[in-house]
N, C-alpha and C positions, 0 to 999 in steps of 0.2 A: 211367405207372403206377409205374415204378421209383422216381421221386423222391418221389411221394406216400407210398410204402411206408416210406421211410427217415425222412421228416420226423416221423412219429409217435413216433420214439424219442428226440427231443430233449425232455428233461424239464426240466432246470434249467440255469442258467448260474451258475457259482460263481466268486466273486472272493475271493482270499486277502488278508487284511490282517493283517500281523504286529503284535502288541501286546506291551508289556512290563508285567509286573504291578507292579513297583516301580521307583523311580528309581535304586536301587542295582544293578539287574540290567542287564548289558550285553547287546547284541544277540546276542553269540556264546553266551550262556548261556540262551537262550530255552528254556522247557520247554513252552510252549503257544502256539498262534496262534488267531486267530479267523477264521472263514469267514463270508462273507455270501452267503446264498442269495437269488437273485432268481427267483421262480417265474414261469413263462411261463403266465399265465392272463389272463382278462379283467380281474380285479381284482388287479393286481400288488402284492405286498407283500414286504418284506425280513425275513429271519430271520437273526439274528446269534447264533452260539454258538461257544464256545471248543473247540478240538480239541487234546487233549494230545499232545505228541510222545512217541513210544515209543523209548526209548533215544537220544533226540535226533534221531530220524528221523520224517519226516512220512508217516504211513500212515493212509489214510482208507477206511472201509467205507461205500459208498453204495448205496441200494436201486436195483434195476433196474426197468425198465418192466414193468407187470403182464402185458403180452401175451407176455412171454418165459416166464411161469410157467404158461401153459395146457397142459393135457394132460400134466403131469408129477406124479409121486407124491411128490416130495421138496421140496415148497414150504417146509417148516419148516426145511430145511437152509440155513445161511448161505451156502454156496458157490453155491446157486442163486438166492437172493433178493438178494444183494449183490455188487457188484463192488469189488475191492480196488485202491486206487491207492497207489503208493509213489513219492515223489520221491527218486530215488537221487542222492546227492551224491558218491559214491565212484567210483573207477576199478574196472574189472572185477576186477582181481587183489586188491583190498582190500575187496570187497563183503562177504564173511563177517566179516572182521576188524573192520569198522566197524558190526557188529551189524545188518546188513540180513539179511532172511530172506524166505522164500516161503511161500505159503499152505499148501502141502502139509504143512509141519512142524506145523501146528496141528491136523491131523486125527489120527485114531487111529494108534497106533504101527505097526499092521500095513500101513499104506498105504505100501508101498515103490514106487519108480519103476523099472519094468522097461525101458520105452522112453521116450526123450526125443527128440522129433522137431523138427528145426529147419527153418523156412522163412524164407529171407531175401528181403525185398522191396526193390526200388529204386524204380522209377517204374511198375511193372506195374499194369495196370488190374484192376478187380474181377472181370472175366471169368476171367482167368488164375488169380487167387487162389481164387476160388470153385470152379473145376474141380479144383484140387489139394486144397483142404480137404474138399470133398464126397467125393472118393475116399478120403481118409485116414479120414474118419468111417465110410465103408462098411467099410474094413478093421478099424476098431475094433469095429464091430458084428459082424463075422465072428469076431473073437477072443472076444467075449462069448458067441457062440453055441456055443463049444466047452465045453459043460457038463461033460464027462467029463475035461477037462484039469486037471492039478494046478496049472498055472501061470495059466490063464485062467479062463473061466467067466462067469457072469452079471455079476459086478462087476469084470470085467477092465479096464474103462475107468479104474478108480482107479489102475491101474499105468502109465498112459500120460499123458504131458504133451506138448502141442503148444506149441512156442515160435515165435512170429512176431517177427522183428526187422527194424526199418526205421529210416530216417533221417527226422527230422521235416521237414527241408528238401526232401526228394526224394519222399516218399510221395504217391501220387495221392489227391486229395480224394475221389474216388468210391470208392477202396479204403477210406478211413477211414469213409465212410458204410456200406459193406458190413460192416465190423467193428463199427460201432455197432449195426447191425441184429441182429448175433449176440449183442450184449451185452458183447462183449469190450473195447469202447472207449466212453468218454464224454468229450466235450469240456468245457472249463471247469475241469478239475482242475489243469492245468499251472501250475507255479510255477517261476520262474527261480532263486530262491534260498531256502534254508532255513538258519536259523542263520548267515546271512552266508556260506554255502557255495554255490557254483554247482551247480545241478542238472545232472548229466551224462546222465541218462536217466529217462524216465517209464515206470513198470512197472504194467501193468494185469493183474489176474488174475481170471478168471471161469470157472466151469464151465457152458458153454453147453448147453442141452438141445435146441437145434434146429440144423438144417443148412440152408443156403440155397445153391442152385445158380443162378447167374445167367448168362443167355445174351442174345444180341442180341434174341431174340424173346419170351422169357418168364422168369419168376422162379419157381423150384420151391422151396417151403419145406416142410420136414417134420421131425418129431422122430425121428431115427434112433437116436441113443445119446448120453448126456452125454459131453462132451469137455472135459477140463481144459485150459484155454488160458491161455498167458502171452504178453502182447503188450508188447514192449520198444521204446519209441520214443526213439531216441537224439537228442541235441541236435547233436553234431558227429561224424559217422561217417567212418571211413576205409574204407568199403565192406566187402568180405568179411572182411578181417583183424579189424576191430572186431566184426563179428557173431560170429565164432568165439571171440573173447576173451570176450564176454558169455556165450556158451553154456558154454565149457569152464572159464573162470577164475572166473566169478561164480555161475552157476546150478548147474552140475554139483556143485561142492563142497557145496552145500546139499541137493540131491536125491539125490546119489550114485547115478545111474542105472546100470543094467547095460549097456545098449546106447544109443548115440547115432546117430540116423539123420538124414542130410542130404538134403533134397529141394528141388529148384529149383522156383520158381513156374512153373506151366504143365505140370509133369510130372503125369501121371494114372496112379497105381498101380492095378493090377488088384485085384479084391476080396480075394485071398489073398496078395498080394505081400509085405506087411509081415510076415505070419506066416511065409512061406517064408524071408524074409530073416533073421528072428529065429531060425528053427530052425537055421540054419547055425552059430550060436554055441553050440549044444549040444556041439560039439567044443571042448574047452577050449583048444586050440591056435590057434583062429581069432581073429585080432585085428581083421580087417576083411573086409568082404564087399560085393559089389555085385550088382545085378540086371541083367536083360536089358532094354535100352531099345529099343522098337520105334517105328516111324513110325506116326502116327495112321492107323488103318485107313480112316477115311472119306475120306482125301485121298490115299491112296497111289498108286493106278494112274493116275488122271487127271493128276496132277502129274508123272508120269514123263516127260511130253512136255517138261517144262522140264529141260534138261540139268543145271542147277545143283542142282535137287532130286534128280534121278536119281543124280548123283554122290554126294550125301550119303547117300541110301538104300543105295547100294552099299557105301559106307564102313562104315555101321552094320551091315550084314549080314555083311561080312567080319569085323568085330570080334566079332560075336556067335557066328559059326560057327567061325572059325579061331583068332583071336588070343587072346581071353580064356580059352576052354577050355584051350588049350595052356599058357598062363601059369599057370592055376589048378592044373594037374597038378603043377607044381613049387612051388606055394605062394607065388609072388611075382607080383603084378600091378603093374607099374610105376606105373600111374595108375588108381586107383579113380575112376570118373566122379563129379564133384561133383553131377551131376543126381540121382543116386539111389544112395547108398552108406551103409554103416553101420560103426561102429567100436566095439570093446569099450572102455569108459571106463577100466577098470583097466589095460588095455594101454598106453593113452596116459599114464596117471598114474603107474604104479608106479615106485618108485625104490629097490628092495630090494637092489640089487647092493652088494657089499662094495667100494665105491670111496670115495676120499677126498671127492670132491665128488659127493654123490648126485644133485644137480640135473642132472648130465650125462645120466642115464638117464631124466629126466622130459621127455617130448616137449612137454608143455604149457608148459615154460619157454621153448621156442623159438617164440614167437608168430608170427614172420614166416612160418614154414613151415606153420602151420595153414591158411593161405589157399591153399597150393599142394599139391594132393592127391598129386602125385608124391613130394614130399619126405616127406609123412606116411608113405607106403608104405615108402619107403627106411628111415626111422627106425624103423619098427615091426619090419621083418624083420632089421635090423642091430643090434638091441638086445643088449647084452652079457648073456651067460649065460641067454638066452631062445631059444626056438625057435618064434616066432610064425609063423603062416601067413596068407596072404590068399586069399580064396576067391571064385569066380564062381558064382552060383546062377542057372541059366537058368530055373528055375521061378518065380522072382520077377520079374515083368514089369511094365513101365510104358510108357505111350505118351508120345510127344513130337511136337509140331508143329514142323517144320523151317522155318527162314527161307527165304524165296523171293527176297528182295531182294539184289542183288549187294553193296551196301554193307554190309548186315547180315552177310552171309557172310564178307566180307573182315575186318570187325571181329572176328568170332568166331574166325577162323583166326589173326589176328595175336595176339589175346589168348592163345590156346592155345599158339602157337609161342614167344612171349616167356616165358610161365611155364614151359613144358616145357624150354626151353633152360637157364634158370637152375637149375632143380632137377636136370636131367640132368647138368649140369656139376658141381653139388654132389655128386651121387651118385658120379660117376666119380672125383672127387678124394678121396672118402672110402671107396672100395671096399675098402681094406686092412683095415678093421675087421671084415670078414667072417671073419677068422681067429679072432675071439673069439666068434663066434655058434655056438650049439649046433645045427648042421645038418650033414647029410651032405656029404662032399667033392664028390660029383657035383652036388648041388644048388648048392653054392657056385660051382662052375665054370659052371653054367648061368646063375646070377645075373650073374656077371662078364661072360660072353659077351653076355648080353642087354643089359647096360648099354652095352657098346661098339657093338653093332648099332643100338640105339635112337639113340645119339648120332650115328652115321653117317647114319641115315635122316633125323634131324632136320636135319643139315647140308645134305643134298641138298634137303630141303623148303625150307630157308631160301634156297638158291640159286635154286630155281624161283620162289619168291615174289618 
């Protein structure tokens, strides 16, 4: 049943054929290309038409399947009837400079982005992705139900953009089929070069009016709320670092979101989790926040018989009850979990200090640290002439399925220890800059003590492993 459902969304296969209008025009100066459509029907025929390049960039608007437009009242809107494809030939940090843009800039001026949600995919299957996306859409529906709110309301979905980033060489084919069913992806668009420039990423944009939750036994499809979705398929990814570069260096300067939320595939936020996480940023001093991660309730007690699972549950509970609340009291959490965390974009970006090199205060310049949550936290609270805080919000909860295989657990712990050692060493070697931070002396002393204690605990863990 699952395969039959997704086959219906294969509409056309598109082949790109670059052409030159005159003999004096070089390939680098191409202003248009032609595309050849091969329609999948009993009487196949080809349609060739030119596509003008927009500022030298290939951007295509293609109609989606009619089944996506049922039961919605906005069929006349281009964001529901067409998917936008952009063949991006730039690096993330030159995305805006090379005249690339995103769909949201074409809408009304009042459509500002409040929340920018990142989901990074490696080789996870469609079950994990659908469980996360479905829960996110339920959270968006809750925000739209707050009709008396000044920030949200019936059209609150227009202030939220979901960004899905993956590597073309790693992504699961069934995951692509799932995204195709949502209307977020169509195959056949990909082009390796535009104007003799290598394409670095394929960007698909669509406001999907449906949500699909897939499990081993069934497929649940329903129209919950429209969701603005951006799908970035990279050609050559360096994993987490590149995903963060596309989010912060390429897309954020275009959308200028207030809050960026990072969610790991497989995490299932509760219905009001994103709202509770967003609400913590009402305090102008909060630069980053994280929620409470619980073990999936349907598997909790039975799997306690497995000592590996029991040890992980105990670690999560101790972190939720003792460690993070205590750290949050002092405004410094050494590591916001990459599974479910949020950052104020202006805190990452601003470089308003009166220093000779203003890039020193811009965390986004230090791309290597964007993939290491410990270093992001240290950079935020140690920013010159600022008094940023990091917060733990226990009312913002999400579910996580724990690994049960010993090999998976060892891999997870090694990854954690390697990253934490590097960033902890960096934090300790730079702790002297706390003297320039606008925070109380007692809080500074706590920060320094915590850094040394964490480094000692890390050293002990390393010996044990």
